C-alpha positions in Angstrom: -2.2 41.2 164.5 0.3 40.7 167.7 2.9 37.5 167.0 1.1 35.8 170.1 -2.1 36.1 168.3 -0.4 33.9 165.1 1.9 31.6 166.8 1.6 28.5 167.8 4.7 28.8 169.7 7.7 26.1 169.7 6.8 22.8 168.6 8.8 19.5 167.9 9.1 19.4 164.2 9.5 16.2 162.1 10.9 16.1 158.1 11.4 12.5 157.3 15.0 11.4 156.9 15.7 15.0 159.4 16.1 15.0 163.3 13.3 16.2 165.4 13.8 19.8 165.9 11.9 22.9 167.9 10.7 24.9 165.7 8.6 27.9 165.8 5.2 27.1 164.1 1.8 28.4 163.0 -1.2 27.1 161.8 -2.1 27.6 157.8 -5.5 29.5 158.9 -3.3 32.1 161.1 -0.9 32.6 158.5 -3.5 33.5 156.2 -5.1 35.9 158.5 -1.9 37.5 159.4 -0.6 37.3 156.0 0.8 41.4 156.3 2.3 40.5 159.5 4.0 37.7 158.4 7.3 39.6 157.1 7.7 41.2 160.5 7.3 37.7 162.0 10.4 36.0 160.5 12.9 38.3 160.7 14.2 36.3 164.0 13.8 32.7 163.2 11.9 30.8 160.3 8.3 29.7 160.9 6.9 26.5 159.8 3.5 26.4 158.9 1.3 23.5 159.9 -2.0 22.3 158.2 -3.9 19.7 160.1 -0.7 19.9 163.0 1.5 18.5 159.9 4.2 21.2 158.4 3.6 22.2 155.0 5.9 25.2 154.8 8.2 27.2 156.0 8.4 31.3 156.1 11.8 32.7 156.5 13.1 36.3 155.6 14.8 37.0 152.5 17.9 37.6 154.4 17.9 34.0 155.6 16.9 33.0 152.0 20.0 34.3 150.7 22.1 32.8 153.4 20.9 29.5 153.1 21.3 29.8 149.1 25.2 31.3 149.7 25.8 28.4 151.9 24.4 25.4 149.3 26.5 27.2 146.8 29.9 27.1 148.9 29.1 23.6 150.4 28.1 22.4 146.4 32.0 23.4 145.8 33.6 19.9 146.5 37.1 21.3 146.5 36.2 24.3 149.1 33.7 21.5 151.0 37.0 19.0 151.4 39.7 22.8 152.4 36.9 23.6 154.7 36.8 19.9 156.4 40.4 19.7 156.5 40.6 23.3 158.1 37.6 21.9 160.8 39.6 18.7 161.4 43.0 20.9 162.0 41.2 23.5 164.1 39.7 20.5 166.1 43.5 19.1 166.5 44.6 22.6 167.9 46.6 23.1 164.9 46.1 26.8 164.4 48.0 30.3 163.9 47.6 33.8 165.7 45.9 36.0 163.6 49.6 38.1 163.5 50.8 34.6 161.8 47.8 34.5 159.4 48.6 38.0 158.4 52.4 37.5 157.9 51.7 34.7 155.6 49.4 36.5 153.4 51.6 39.5 153.2 49.5 41.8 155.2 
């Protein structure tokens, strides 16, 4: 089954408490019909599966899932999250160093 045969295309999807986004969607009926094609379909971006026009699940590749778990783990570390936020603020303020200077500071 071809990608265009099962995809509804990009539609605006809204989850309570989250901003509205333009996402690739497919109906649950088409997901069932094209089940064996789903791994290939989700390689580039997640696909939101809808039932009666409402999102009921999200399909994503194993690589995307692993990346999401890693991101959650990193951001769950409060000390790291604070350091990251401080670094972002410093970068926005133009407080950066060159790669050579950073390497020298780290003794590389």
